[in-house]
N, C-alpha and C positions, 0 to 999 in steps of 0.2 A: 823694273816693275814687273810683278808677276801677273800672268794672264788671268784676268778676272771676268772675261767673257764666258758666258755659259753658266755662271753662278746665279742662283736665284737672288732676287733683290733683298729678301728678308735675311738670308744667310749673310749677305755682304754687309748689311747695315749692322747686324749682331757683331761683326768683327770690329765695327767702329765704336763700340761701347767704350766710354771714357776718352773718346777722341772728338775733336771739333768737326762740325758739319754745318752747312748752310742749307736751310729749307725754305723754297719758295712756294707759297700757296697759290691757289687759283685766283684769289682776289689781288694778286701781285705784292702782297705783303711778304717779307722775308724775315727769317729769324737765324741767327747764328748762335750756336752754343755747343756745349758738350752733351753728347747723348749719354744718358745715364740709364734708360729703360726703353724697351720697344716690346710690342706684342705681335701676335699673328695678324692684326689687322693693320699693321705699320703705324699704330699710334706711337708717338715719340714723347719722351719727356727729356727736356733739354735743361741743362744746368747753366747758370751764368749766361742767360740768353739776351740777345740784343735784338730789338725789333727795327727794320728799316722798311721805308716806303720810298720809291723813286730814289734809291740809294742814299736817303737821308736818314740819319739815326733818329728814331722817334722815343724809344723807351728802353730800359733795362729791366730785366726780371731775374730774380733769384733762381726760380724754377718755372717752366711753362710746359703745359701739355698741349701737343698738336695732334689733332685727329687725322688719322690716316687718309680718310677719303677726301680731306681739303688740301692735300699736297699735290702740287703740279710736278716739282721735280727737287731732287736732293743733290747737293754738290758735296761730295766727300773731299775734305780738305787735307792735304798732306803737309806735314811739317818736316823739312829737310835740313 
């Protein structure tokens, strides 16, 4: 794995365009899906998104917009 420390968060997220991630919001709702767009405010558009609450699947969405200031953390998923 390459050294990703010292890279700005937005630059790292842009490397994950068209790749799966999991986003947890401040209200503890989580979404997993494929990043198709991001902007300078770290707003994210996910494709094929699944909504989770307490690790229980609640809904599926073809597309979803997540506002950057609601994000608690982002888990970058690796497929090996």
